[in-house]
DSSP file (Angstrom, degrees, kcal/mol; ACC not computed):
  #  RESIDUE AA STRUCTURE BP1 BP2  ACC     N-H-->O    O-->H-N    N-H-->O    O-->H-N    TCO  KAPPA ALPHA  PHI   PSI    X-CA   Y-CA   Z-CA
    1    1 A M              0   0    0      0, 0.0     2,-0.1     0, 0.0   124,-0.1   0.000 360.0 360.0 360.0 -18.0  -12.8    7.6  -57.3
    2    2 A S        -     0   0    0      1,-0.1     6,-0.1     6,-0.1     5,-0.1  -0.431 360.0-109.5 -85.1 159.5  -12.3    4.4  -55.3
    3    3 A Q    >   -     0   0    0      4,-0.9     3,-0.7     1,-0.1    -1,-0.1  -0.438  38.1 -94.7 -83.3 155.0   -9.1    2.5  -55.2
    4    4 A P  G >  S+     0   0    0      0, 0.0     3,-1.5     0, 0.0    -1,-0.1  -0.264 103.5  24.4 -65.7 156.4   -8.5   -0.9  -56.8
    5    5 A D  G 3  S-     0   0    0      1,-0.3     3,-0.1     3,-0.0    -2,-0.0   0.725 129.2 -69.7  61.8  26.9   -9.0   -4.1  -54.8
    6    6 A G  G <  S+     0   0    0     -3,-0.7     2,-0.3     1,-0.2    -1,-0.3   0.476  89.4 147.6  75.3   2.2  -11.3   -2.5  -52.3
    7    7 A Y    <   -     0   0    0     -3,-1.5    -4,-0.9    -5,-0.1     2,-0.4  -0.548  24.5-174.7 -73.1 132.6   -8.5   -0.4  -50.7
    8    8 A R        -     0   0    0     -2,-0.3     2,-0.3    -6,-0.1    -6,-0.1  -0.998  22.8-133.9-135.1 132.7   -9.9    2.9  -49.5
    9    9 A L    >   -     0   0    0     -2,-0.4     3,-1.2     1,-0.1    -6,-0.0  -0.610  20.3-132.2 -75.7 139.6   -8.3    6.0  -48.0
   10   10 A L  T 3  S+     0   0    0     -2,-0.3    -1,-0.1     1,-0.3     0, 0.0   0.840 108.4  44.2 -62.8 -34.3  -10.1    7.3  -44.9
   11   11 A D  T 3  S+     0   0    0      2,-0.1    -1,-0.3    42,-0.1   108,-0.2   0.351  83.4 128.2 -91.5   8.3  -10.0   10.9  -46.3
   12   12 A E    <   -     0   0    0     -3,-1.2   104,-0.1    41,-0.1     2,-0.1  -0.444  60.3-125.1 -67.9 126.1  -11.1    9.8  -49.8
   13   13 A P        -     0   0    0      0, 0.0    40,-0.2     0, 0.0    39,-0.2  -0.367  10.9-150.0 -69.8 153.0  -14.1   11.9  -50.9
   14   14 A Q        -     0   0    0     38,-1.9    38,-0.1    -2,-0.1    39,-0.0  -0.757  19.0-160.9-121.9  79.7  -17.3   10.2  -52.0
   15   15 A P        -     0   0    0      0, 0.0    36,-0.2     0, 0.0    35,-0.1  -0.281  12.4-178.2 -65.4 148.8  -18.9   12.6  -54.5
   16   16 A G    >   -     0   0    0     34,-0.7     3,-1.8    33,-0.4    34,-0.0  -0.209  51.4 -42.1-123.2-143.2  -22.5   12.2  -55.3
   17   17 A A  T 3  S+     0   0    0      1,-0.3     3,-0.5     2,-0.1    33,-0.1   0.725 129.7  58.5 -66.0 -24.0  -25.1   13.7  -57.5
   18   18 A M  T >   +     0   0    0     31,-0.2     3,-2.8     1,-0.2    -1,-0.3   0.319  68.7 112.7 -88.5   7.7  -23.9   17.3  -56.8
   19   19 A A  G X   +     0   0    0     -3,-1.8     3,-1.4     1,-0.3    -1,-0.2   0.735  65.7  68.1 -54.9 -26.7  -20.3   16.5  -58.1
   20   20 A Q  G 3  S+     0   0    0     -3,-0.5    -1,-0.3     1,-0.3    -2,-0.1   0.591  95.3  57.9 -72.0  -8.6  -20.8   18.9  -61.1
   21   21 A L  G <  S+     0   0    0     -3,-2.8    -1,-0.3    25,-0.1    -2,-0.2   0.404  76.2 130.6 -98.5   3.9  -20.9   21.8  -58.6
   22   22 A V    <   +     0   0    0     -3,-1.4   106,-3.7   104,-0.2     2,-0.3  -0.329  30.4 176.7 -63.7 128.7  -17.5   21.2  -57.1
   23   23 A V  B     -a  128   0A   0    104,-0.2   106,-0.1    -2,-0.1    28,-0.1  -0.884  42.2 -90.3-123.2 162.6  -15.2   24.2  -56.8
   24   24 A D    >   -     0   0    0    104,-0.7     3,-1.9    -2,-0.3   106,-0.1  -0.503  40.4-123.9 -64.1 137.3  -11.7   24.6  -55.4
   25   25 A P  T 3> S+     0   0    0      0, 0.0     4,-1.5     0, 0.0    -1,-0.1   0.637 105.5  78.0 -62.8  -9.6  -12.3   25.7  -51.7
   26   26 A L  H 3> S+     0   0    0      1,-0.2     4,-2.6     2,-0.2     5,-0.2   0.888  87.5  58.9 -62.9 -36.4  -10.2   28.8  -52.4
   27   27 A W  H <> S+     0   0    0     -3,-1.9     4,-1.9     1,-0.2    -1,-0.2   0.915 105.4  44.7 -65.6 -46.0  -13.2   30.3  -54.1
   28   28 A P  H  > S+     0   0    0      0, 0.0     4,-1.0     0, 0.0    -1,-0.2   0.833 112.9  54.5 -63.7 -29.4  -15.5   30.1  -51.1
   29   29 A L  H >X S+     0   0    0     -4,-1.5     4,-0.7     1,-0.2     3,-0.5   0.926 109.5  45.5 -67.1 -43.2  -12.6   31.5  -49.0
   30   30 A L  H >X S+     0   0    0     -4,-2.6     4,-2.1     1,-0.2     3,-0.6   0.831 103.9  67.7 -67.1 -31.6  -12.3   34.4  -51.4
   31   31 A A  H 3X>S+     0   0    0     -4,-1.9     4,-2.7     1,-0.3     5,-2.6   0.836  92.6  56.5 -58.3 -33.4  -16.1   34.8  -51.3
   32   32 A V  H <<5S+     0   0    0     -4,-1.0    -1,-0.3    -3,-0.5    -2,-0.2   0.849 111.7  44.6 -70.7 -29.2  -16.0   35.9  -47.6
   33   33 A M  H <<5S+     0   0    0     -4,-0.7    -2,-0.2    -3,-0.6    -1,-0.2   0.848 125.8  28.7 -80.2 -34.6  -13.7   38.7  -48.6
   34   34 A F  H  <5S+     0   0    0     -4,-2.1    -2,-0.2     2,-0.1    -3,-0.2   0.679 139.9  14.1-102.2 -18.5  -15.5   39.9  -51.8
   35   35 A G  T  <5S-     0   0    0     -4,-2.7    -3,-0.2    -5,-0.3     2,-0.2   0.708 102.1-112.9-122.3 -49.9  -19.1   39.0  -51.0
   36   36 A G    >>< -     0   0    0     -5,-2.6     4,-2.3     1,-0.1     3,-0.8  -0.726  38.6 -66.2 132.9 174.9  -19.5   38.2  -47.2
   37   37 A A  H 3> S+     0   0    0    119,-0.4     4,-1.6    -2,-0.2   120,-0.2   0.796 121.6  72.5 -69.6 -26.4  -20.2   35.2  -45.0
   38   38 A W  H 34 S+     0   0    0    118,-2.5    -1,-0.2     1,-0.2   119,-0.1   0.818 112.3  28.0 -57.8 -30.6  -23.7   35.0  -46.4
   39   39 A L  H <> S+     0   0    0     -3,-0.8     4,-1.6   117,-0.3    -2,-0.2   0.858 121.6  51.2 -92.5 -46.9  -22.2   33.7  -49.6
   40   40 A S  H  X S+     0   0    0     -4,-2.3     4,-2.5    -9,-0.2     5,-0.2   0.916 106.9  46.2 -63.4 -53.6  -19.0   32.0  -48.3
   41   41 A W  H  X S+     0   0    0     -4,-1.6     4,-2.2     1,-0.2    -1,-0.2   0.923 115.4  44.8 -68.9 -45.3  -20.2   29.7  -45.5
   42   42 A P  H  > S+     0   0    0      0, 0.0     4,-2.7     0, 0.0    -1,-0.2   0.886 113.2  53.6 -62.1 -33.3  -23.2   28.2  -47.3
   43   43 A W  H  X S+     0   0    0     -4,-1.6     4,-2.9     2,-0.2    -2,-0.2   0.918 107.6  50.8 -64.2 -44.4  -20.9   27.8  -50.4
   44   44 A F  H  X S+     0   0    0     -4,-2.5     4,-2.3     2,-0.2    -1,-0.2   0.938 112.1  47.3 -56.8 -49.6  -18.4   25.9  -48.2
   45   45 A A  H  X S+     0   0    0     -4,-2.2     4,-1.8     1,-0.2    -2,-0.2   0.922 113.4  46.5 -63.7 -43.9  -21.2   23.6  -46.9
   46   46 A L  H  X S+     0   0    0     -4,-2.7     4,-2.4     1,-0.2    -1,-0.2   0.918 112.6  50.4 -63.4 -43.0  -22.6   22.9  -50.4
   47   47 A N  H  X S+     0   0    0     -4,-2.9     4,-2.5     1,-0.2     6,-0.2   0.852 106.4  56.3 -65.9 -33.1  -19.1   22.3  -51.8
   48   48 A G  H  X>S+     0   0    0     -4,-2.3     5,-2.3     1,-0.2     4,-1.3   0.924 112.4  41.5 -62.3 -45.3  -18.4   19.8  -48.9
   49   49 A F  H  <5S+     0   0    0     -4,-1.8   -33,-0.4     3,-0.2   -31,-0.2   0.848 113.6  52.9 -72.1 -33.4  -21.4   17.8  -49.8
   50   50 A A  H  <5S+     0   0    0     -4,-2.4   -34,-0.7     1,-0.2    -2,-0.2   0.916 112.9  43.7 -66.9 -41.0  -20.7   18.0  -53.5
   51   51 A V  H  <5S-     0   0    0     -4,-2.5    -1,-0.2   -36,-0.2    -2,-0.2   0.784 109.6-125.3 -72.3 -27.0  -17.2   16.8  -53.1
   52   52 A G  T  <5 -     0   0    0     -4,-1.3   -38,-1.9    -5,-0.2    -3,-0.2   0.790  39.4-170.9  83.1  30.8  -18.4   14.1  -50.7
   53   53 A S    > < -     0   0    0     -5,-2.3     3,-1.3    -6,-0.2     4,-0.2  -0.235  26.7-137.6 -56.2 136.9  -15.9   15.3  -48.1
   54   54 A P  T 3  S+     0   0    0      0, 0.0     3,-0.2     0, 0.0    -1,-0.2   0.646 107.4  50.7 -70.8 -12.3  -15.7   13.0  -45.0
   55   55 A T  T 3> S+     0   0    0     57,-0.2     4,-2.4     1,-0.1     5,-0.2   0.086  75.0 117.0-106.6  23.6  -15.7   16.1  -42.8
   56   56 A R  H <> S+     0   0    0     -3,-1.3     4,-2.2     1,-0.2    -7,-0.2   0.813  74.9  50.3 -61.9 -34.8  -18.8   17.6  -44.5
   57   57 A R  H  > S+     0   0    0     -3,-0.2     4,-2.1     2,-0.2    -1,-0.2   0.862 111.0  49.0 -74.7 -34.2  -20.9   17.5  -41.3
   58   58 A R  H  > S+     0   0    0      2,-0.2     4,-2.1     1,-0.2    -2,-0.2   0.884 110.6  52.0 -68.2 -37.3  -18.1   19.2  -39.4
   59   59 A E  H  X S+     0   0    0     -4,-2.4     4,-2.4     2,-0.2    -2,-0.2   0.929 109.7  48.9 -61.4 -46.1  -17.9   21.8  -42.2
   60   60 A L  H  X S+     0   0    0     -4,-2.2     4,-2.5     1,-0.2     5,-0.2   0.892 109.4  52.1 -62.3 -40.1  -21.7   22.3  -41.9
   61   61 A A  H  X S+     0   0    0     -4,-2.1     4,-2.6     1,-0.2    -1,-0.2   0.883 110.0  48.9 -63.6 -39.7  -21.4   22.7  -38.1
   62   62 A W  H  X S+     0   0    0     -4,-2.1     4,-2.2     2,-0.2    -2,-0.2   0.905 111.0  50.6 -66.9 -40.5  -18.6   25.4  -38.5
   63   63 A A  H  X S+     0   0    0     -4,-2.4     4,-1.6     2,-0.2    -2,-0.2   0.935 115.5  41.1 -63.6 -45.8  -20.8   27.2  -41.1
   64   64 A V  H  X S+     0   0    0     -4,-2.5     4,-2.2     1,-0.2    -2,-0.2   0.917 115.9  50.7 -69.1 -41.3  -23.8   27.3  -38.8
   65   65 A G  H  X S+     0   0    0     -4,-2.6     4,-3.1    -5,-0.2    -1,-0.2   0.828 104.4  59.2 -66.5 -30.3  -21.7   28.0  -35.8
   66   66 A G  H  X S+     0   0    0     -4,-2.2     4,-2.2     2,-0.2    -1,-0.2   0.924 108.4  43.5 -60.0 -45.4  -20.1   30.9  -37.7
   67   67 A F  H  X S+     0   0    0     -4,-1.6     4,-2.5     2,-0.2    -2,-0.2   0.891 115.4  49.4 -67.5 -38.7  -23.4   32.6  -38.1
   68   68 A A  H  X S+     0   0    0     -4,-2.2     4,-2.5     2,-0.2    -2,-0.2   0.906 112.1  47.5 -66.0 -41.0  -24.3   31.9  -34.5
   69   69 A G  H  X S+     0   0    0     -4,-3.1     4,-2.6     2,-0.2    -1,-0.2   0.897 111.5  51.3 -68.4 -38.4  -21.0   33.2  -33.3
   70   70 A S  H  X S+     0   0    0     -4,-2.2     4,-2.6    -5,-0.2     5,-0.2   0.932 111.1  48.4 -58.2 -46.6  -21.4   36.4  -35.5
   71   71 A A  H  X S+     0   0    0     -4,-2.5     4,-2.7     1,-0.2     5,-0.2   0.938 111.2  49.7 -62.4 -46.1  -24.9   36.9  -34.1
   72   72 A A  H  X S+     0   0    0     -4,-2.5     4,-2.5     1,-0.2    -1,-0.2   0.916 112.1  48.1 -58.1 -45.4  -23.7   36.5  -30.5
   73   73 A L  H  X S+     0   0    0     -4,-2.6     4,-2.3     2,-0.2    -1,-0.2   0.884 112.0  49.1 -65.2 -39.8  -20.8   39.0  -31.1
   74   74 A V  H  X S+     0   0    0     -4,-2.6     4,-2.2     2,-0.2    -2,-0.2   0.914 112.5  47.7 -66.0 -42.2  -23.1   41.5  -32.7
   75   75 A L  H  X S+     0   0    0     -4,-2.7     4,-2.2    -5,-0.2    -2,-0.2   0.905 112.0  50.0 -64.0 -41.4  -25.6   41.2  -29.8
   76   76 A A  H  X S+     0   0    0     -4,-2.5     4,-2.7    -5,-0.2     5,-0.2   0.907 111.0  49.6 -63.8 -42.3  -22.8   41.5  -27.2
   77   77 A L  H  X S+     0   0    0     -4,-2.3     4,-2.5     1,-0.2    -2,-0.2   0.886 111.4  49.2 -61.6 -39.9  -21.5   44.6  -29.0
   78   78 A G  H  X S+     0   0    0     -4,-2.2     4,-2.2     2,-0.2    -2,-0.2   0.886 111.2  49.1 -66.7 -39.4  -25.0   46.1  -29.1
   79   79 A F  H  X S+     0   0    0     -4,-2.2     4,-1.6     2,-0.2     6,-0.2   0.941 112.9  47.1 -65.9 -47.6  -25.5   45.4  -25.4
   80   80 A L  H  <>S+     0   0    0     -4,-2.7     5,-1.7     1,-0.2     6,-1.4   0.886 114.5  47.2 -60.6 -41.6  -22.0   47.0  -24.5
   81   81 A T  H ><5S+     0   0    0     -4,-2.5     3,-0.7    -5,-0.2    -1,-0.2   0.892 110.6  51.6 -68.7 -37.8  -22.7   50.0  -26.7
   82   82 A G  H 3<5S+     0   0    0     -4,-2.2    -1,-0.2     1,-0.2    -2,-0.2   0.787 109.4  49.7 -67.4 -27.7  -26.2   50.5  -25.2
   83   83 A R  T 3<5S-     0   0    0     -4,-1.6    -1,-0.2    -5,-0.1    -2,-0.2   0.518 115.7-116.2 -88.4  -6.6  -24.9   50.3  -21.7
   84   84 A G  T < 5S+     0   0    0     -3,-0.7    -3,-0.2    -4,-0.5    -2,-0.1   0.535  84.6 119.1  84.1   7.2  -22.2   53.0  -22.6
   85   85 A I  S   <S+     0   0    0     -5,-1.7     2,-0.5    -6,-0.2    -4,-0.2   0.875  76.5  40.5 -69.8 -39.0  -19.3   50.5  -21.9
   86   86 A L  S    S+     0   0    0     -6,-1.4     2,-0.3    -9,-0.1    -2,-0.2  -0.927  75.8 155.7-111.3 134.8  -18.2   50.8  -25.5
   87   87 A A    >   -     0   0    0     -2,-0.5     3,-1.8    -3,-0.0     4,-0.2  -0.989  47.8 -16.4-154.1 158.3  -18.2   54.1  -27.3
   88   88 A G  T >> S+     0   0    0     -2,-0.3     4,-1.0     1,-0.3     3,-0.9  -0.191 129.4   5.1  54.6-125.7  -16.5   56.0  -30.2
   89   89 A V  H 3> S+     0   0    0      1,-0.2     4,-2.3     2,-0.2    -1,-0.3   0.817 123.3  70.2 -59.6 -33.0  -13.3   54.3  -31.4
   90   90 A G  H <> S+     0   0    0     -3,-1.8     4,-2.2     1,-0.2    -1,-0.2   0.874  96.1  52.0 -55.0 -40.0  -13.9   51.4  -29.0
   91   91 A I  H <> S+     0   0    0     -3,-0.9     4,-2.2     2,-0.2    -1,-0.2   0.915 108.0  51.6 -62.2 -44.2  -16.8   50.2  -31.2
   92   92 A Q  H  X S+     0   0    0     -4,-1.0     4,-1.0     1,-0.2    -2,-0.2   0.923 111.2  47.4 -61.9 -45.0  -14.7   50.3  -34.3
   93   93 A Y  H  X S+     0   0    0     -4,-2.3     4,-0.7     1,-0.2     3,-0.4   0.859 109.4  53.2 -65.4 -35.4  -12.0   48.2  -32.6
   94   94 A A  H >X S+     0   0    0     -4,-2.2     4,-0.9     1,-0.2     3,-0.8   0.855 103.1  58.0 -65.8 -36.6  -14.6   45.7  -31.3
   95   95 A L  H 3X S+     0   0    0     -4,-2.2     4,-1.9     1,-0.2    -1,-0.2   0.786  94.5  65.2 -66.4 -25.2  -15.9   45.3  -34.8
   96   96 A V  H 3X S+     0   0    0     -4,-1.0     4,-2.6    -3,-0.4    -1,-0.2   0.872  96.6  58.0 -60.5 -36.3  -12.4   44.2  -35.9
   97   97 A G  H <X S+     0   0    0     -3,-0.8     4,-2.4    -4,-0.7    -1,-0.2   0.882 103.5  51.2 -59.4 -39.0  -13.0   41.2  -33.5
   98   98 A L  H  X S+     0   0    0     -4,-0.9     4,-2.3     2,-0.2    -1,-0.2   0.902 110.0  49.4 -68.2 -39.7  -16.1   40.3  -35.6
   99   99 A T  H  X S+     0   0    0     -4,-1.9     4,-2.1     2,-0.2    -2,-0.2   0.909 110.6  50.0 -64.8 -40.7  -14.0   40.5  -38.8
  100  100 A V  H  X S+     0   0    0     -4,-2.6     4,-2.6     2,-0.2    -2,-0.2   0.911 108.6  53.4 -62.5 -41.8  -11.4   38.2  -37.2
  101  101 A W  H  X S+     0   0    0     -4,-2.4     4,-2.5     1,-0.2     5,-0.2   0.933 109.8  47.4 -55.7 -49.4  -14.1   35.8  -36.2
  102  102 A K  H  X S+     0   0    0     -4,-2.3     4,-1.9     1,-0.2    -1,-0.2   0.858 113.5  47.4 -66.1 -35.1  -15.4   35.6  -39.8
  103  103 A L  H  X S+     0   0    0     -4,-2.1     4,-2.8     2,-0.2    -1,-0.2   0.887 110.5  52.6 -71.8 -37.7  -11.9   35.1  -41.2
  104  104 A L  H  X S+     0   0    0     -4,-2.6     4,-2.3     2,-0.2    -2,-0.2   0.939 110.9  46.2 -63.0 -47.1  -11.1   32.4  -38.7
  105  105 A V  H  X S+     0   0    0     -4,-2.5     4,-2.4     2,-0.2    -1,-0.2   0.921 114.3  48.7 -61.3 -43.7  -14.3   30.5  -39.5
  106  106 A S  H  X S+     0   0    0     -4,-1.9     4,-2.2    -5,-0.2    -2,-0.2   0.905 111.6  48.2 -63.9 -41.9  -13.6   30.8  -43.2
  107  107 A Y  H  X S+     0   0    0     -4,-2.8     4,-2.3     2,-0.2    -1,-0.2   0.871 111.3  51.2 -69.1 -33.7  -10.0   29.7  -42.9
  108  108 A R  H  X S+     0   0    0     -4,-2.3     4,-2.3    -5,-0.2    -2,-0.2   0.918 110.7  48.5 -63.3 -44.4  -11.1   26.7  -40.7
  109  109 A L  H  X S+     0   0    0     -4,-2.4     4,-2.0     1,-0.2    -2,-0.2   0.909 111.2  51.4 -63.8 -42.0  -13.6   25.7  -43.3
  110  110 A Y  H  X S+     0   0    0     -4,-2.2     4,-1.9     1,-0.2    -2,-0.2   0.927 111.3  46.9 -57.6 -48.0  -11.0   26.0  -46.0
  111  111 A M  H  X S+     0   0    0     -4,-2.3     4,-0.8     1,-0.2    -2,-0.2   0.882 110.6  51.7 -66.0 -40.1   -8.5   23.9  -44.1
  112  112 A L  H  X S+     0   0    0     -4,-2.3     4,-0.5     1,-0.2    -1,-0.2   0.898 117.8  38.4 -61.8 -40.8  -11.2   21.2  -43.4
  113  113 A Q  H  X S+     0   0    0     -4,-2.0     4,-2.6    -5,-0.2     5,-0.2   0.736  98.1  77.6 -88.7 -20.9  -12.1   20.9  -47.1
  114  114 A A  H  X S+     0   0    0     -4,-1.9     4,-2.6     1,-0.2    -1,-0.2   0.886  93.1  49.7 -61.6 -42.3   -8.7   21.3  -48.7
  115  115 A R  H  X S+     0   0    0     -4,-0.8     4,-2.0     2,-0.2    -1,-0.2   0.943 113.5  44.0 -65.4 -44.7   -7.5   17.8  -48.1
  116  116 A S  H  X S+     0   0    0     -4,-0.5     4,-2.7     1,-0.2    -1,-0.2   0.922 113.5  52.1 -64.2 -42.1  -10.6   16.1  -49.4
  117  117 A F  H  X S+     0   0    0     -4,-2.6     4,-2.9     1,-0.2     5,-0.2   0.912 106.4  54.4 -59.4 -42.3  -10.6   18.4  -52.4
  118  118 A G  H  X S+     0   0    0     -4,-2.6     4,-2.4     1,-0.2    -1,-0.2   0.915 111.5  44.2 -55.7 -47.8   -7.0   17.6  -53.1
  119  119 A L  H  X S+     0   0    0     -4,-2.0     4,-2.1     2,-0.2    -1,-0.2   0.884 111.5  54.3 -64.4 -40.4   -7.8   13.9  -53.2
  120  120 A Y  H  <>S+     0   0    0     -4,-2.7     5,-2.4     1,-0.2    -2,-0.2   0.926 112.8  42.1 -63.5 -44.6  -10.9   14.6  -55.3
  121  121 A R  H ><5S+     0   0    0     -4,-2.9     3,-1.6     3,-0.2    -1,-0.2   0.874 110.0  57.1 -67.7 -38.1   -8.9   16.4  -57.9
  122  122 A Y  H 3<5S+     0   0    0     -4,-2.4    -2,-0.2     1,-0.3    -1,-0.2   0.872 105.5  52.2 -63.1 -35.5   -6.0   13.9  -57.9
  123  123 A F  T 3<5S-     0   0    0     -4,-2.1    -1,-0.3    -5,-0.1    -2,-0.2   0.216 129.4 -93.7 -89.3  17.0   -8.4   11.1  -58.7
  124  124 A G  T < 5 +     0   0    0     -3,-1.6    -3,-0.2     1,-0.2    -2,-0.1   0.670  64.7 163.6  90.9  16.3   -9.8   13.0  -61.7
  125  125 A G      < -     0   0    0     -5,-2.4    -1,-0.2    -6,-0.2     2,-0.2  -0.444  42.2-110.5 -69.9 142.8  -12.9   14.8  -60.3
  126  126 A A        -     0   0    0     -2,-0.1     2,-0.4     1,-0.0  -104,-0.2  -0.481  33.1-159.8 -73.4 140.8  -14.3   17.6  -62.3
  127  127 A V        -     0   0    0     -2,-0.2  -104,-0.2  -106,-0.1     2,-0.2  -0.987   4.0-148.3-128.6 130.2  -13.8   21.1  -60.9
  128  128 A R  B     -a   23   0A   0   -106,-3.7  -104,-0.7    -2,-0.4     2,-0.5  -0.525  22.6-115.3 -89.7 160.3  -15.7   24.3  -61.8
  129  129 A N        -     0   0    0     -2,-0.2     3,-0.3  -106,-0.1     4,-0.2  -0.831  19.0-162.8 -95.1 131.2  -14.3   27.8  -61.7
  130  130 A G     >  +     0   0    0     -2,-0.5     4,-2.0     1,-0.2     5,-0.2   0.296  61.6 104.1 -97.5  12.4  -16.0   30.0  -59.1
  131  131 A L  H  > S+     0   0    0      1,-0.2     4,-2.8     2,-0.2     5,-0.2   0.869  77.1  55.2 -60.6 -37.2  -14.8   33.4  -60.5
  132  132 A V  H  > S+     0   0    0     -3,-0.3     4,-2.7     2,-0.2    -1,-0.2   0.924 107.7  49.6 -61.5 -44.4  -18.2   34.2  -61.9
  133  133 A V  H  > S+     0   0    0     -4,-0.2     4,-2.3     2,-0.2    -1,-0.2   0.915 112.1  47.6 -61.6 -45.7  -19.8   33.7  -58.5
  134  134 A I  H  X S+     0   0    0     -4,-2.0     4,-2.3     2,-0.2    -2,-0.2   0.892 112.5  49.8 -62.2 -43.7  -17.3   36.0  -56.8
  135  135 A F  H  X S+     0   0    0     -4,-2.8     4,-2.0     2,-0.2     5,-0.2   0.934 112.5  46.2 -62.7 -47.0  -17.7   38.6  -59.6
  136  136 A L  H  X S+     0   0    0     -4,-2.7     4,-2.7     1,-0.2     5,-0.5   0.896 113.3  49.3 -65.2 -38.2  -21.5   38.7  -59.3
  137  137 A A  H  X S+     0   0    0     -4,-2.3     4,-1.7    -5,-0.2     5,-0.3   0.914 110.2  51.7 -65.7 -40.8  -21.4   38.8  -55.5
  138  138 A F  H  < S+     0   0    0     -4,-2.3     4,-0.2     1,-0.2    -2,-0.2   0.900 121.7  30.5 -60.4 -43.9  -18.9   41.7  -55.6
  139  139 A F  H  < S+     0   0    0     -4,-2.0    -2,-0.2    -5,-0.2    -1,-0.2   0.737 134.6  25.0 -92.6 -23.9  -21.0   43.8  -57.9
  140  140 A F  H >X S+     0   0    0     -4,-2.7     4,-1.7    -5,-0.2     3,-0.5   0.515  93.3  91.1-120.3  -6.1  -24.5   42.8  -57.0
  141  141 A G  H 3X S+     0   0    0     -4,-1.7     4,-1.7    -5,-0.5    -3,-0.1   0.849  85.7  55.1 -59.1 -37.3  -24.3   41.5  -53.5
  142  142 A Q  H 34 S+     0   0    0     -5,-0.3     4,-0.4    -4,-0.2    -1,-0.2   0.851 108.5  47.2 -68.1 -34.4  -25.1   44.8  -52.0
  143  143 A R  H <4 S+     0   0    0     -3,-0.5     3,-0.4     2,-0.2     4,-0.3   0.804 109.2  55.8 -72.0 -32.2  -28.3   45.2  -54.0
  144  144 A L  H  < S+     0   0    0     -4,-1.7     3,-0.3     1,-0.2    -2,-0.2   0.851 115.7  36.6 -69.1 -35.0  -29.3   41.7  -53.0
  145  145 A L  S >< S+     0   0    0     -4,-1.7     3,-2.0    -5,-0.2    -1,-0.2   0.414  86.4 110.4 -96.3   0.7  -29.0   42.5  -49.3
  146  146 A A  T 3  S+     0   0    0     -4,-0.4    -1,-0.2    -3,-0.4    -2,-0.1   0.757  74.1  49.6 -52.9 -36.0  -30.3   46.0  -49.5
  147  147 A G  T 3  S+     0   0    0     -3,-0.3    -1,-0.3    -4,-0.3    -2,-0.1   0.451  86.5 107.0 -87.2   1.0  -33.6   45.6  -47.8
  148  148 A L  S <  S-     0   0    0     -3,-2.0     5,-0.1     1,-0.1    -3,-0.0  -0.468  79.5 -97.9 -82.6 149.5  -32.3   43.8  -44.7
  149  149 A P    >>  -     0   0    0      0, 0.0     4,-2.0     0, 0.0     3,-0.5  -0.272  35.6-112.9 -60.1 152.6  -32.1   45.4  -41.3
  150  150 A E  H 3> S+     0   0    0      1,-0.2     4,-2.0     2,-0.2     5,-0.1   0.832 114.7  55.7 -59.0 -37.5  -28.6   46.8  -40.4
  151  151 A I  H 3> S+     0   0    0      1,-0.2     4,-1.4     2,-0.2    -1,-0.2   0.873 109.1  47.6 -68.7 -36.0  -28.0   44.3  -37.6
  152  152 A L  H <> S+     0   0    0     -3,-0.5     4,-2.6     2,-0.2    -1,-0.2   0.874 108.7  55.3 -73.8 -36.0  -28.6   41.4  -40.0
  153  153 A L  H  X S+     0   0    0     -4,-2.0     4,-2.1     1,-0.2    -2,-0.2   0.897 105.8  51.7 -60.8 -39.6  -26.2   43.0  -42.6
  154  154 A I  H  < S+     0   0    0     -4,-2.0    -1,-0.2     1,-0.2    -2,-0.2   0.894 113.5  44.6 -67.1 -36.0  -23.5   43.2  -40.0
  155  155 A I  H  < S+     0   0    0     -4,-1.4    -2,-0.2     1,-0.2    -1,-0.2   0.905 116.9  44.2 -69.4 -40.3  -23.9   39.5  -39.3
  156  156 A L  H  <        0   0    0     -4,-2.6  -118,-2.5     1,-0.2  -119,-0.4   0.726 360.0 360.0 -80.6 -25.4  -24.2   38.4  -42.9
  157  157 A R     <        0   0    0     -4,-2.1    -1,-0.2  -121,-0.2    -2,-0.1   0.473 360.0 360.0 -79.0 360.0  -21.3   40.5  -44.3
C-alpha cells in the first residue's frame, strides 16, 4: 500500500493483521438502519482498525460517544417523562431526536472512514461484502437482544 521512493500520503491507510475483515463503510452505515447502533458503531470501529485508517482513534471516539450520547438522551427523556414535562405525543417527537442523533453519529463515522477506504481500495486492498451481516442482523438481531431491559434496547437500537 505504500508509495514508491518513500513518498506517503497523509491519509494513506496502514492495514494490519485484520485487513481480511475490511468492508466498504456503506455496510456499517446500512447496519444502523437494519440492525441498530449495537451492530453499526462497533463495526465502524473494527473496520477503521482493519483498514488502518489514520482517523481510527477519532472513529472509535465517535462510536463510544454515540453510545454515551444515546444513553444521556434516553435518561433525559426518562427524567422529563417522569416529571410530567413530556407526555403523549411529545414523547414520540422527542424519540425522533434520538433517531436523528444515531443517524448523525453513523453518517459522521461513514464520512471519516470513506476517504481512507477509498485509498485502501485504490491501492488494491481486499474488500469483503457485508450483506450477510446485514441480513443476519435484520432477521436475528431482535432475538439476540431479546433478554435486555427496555431502556438498554432503546439505547442500542
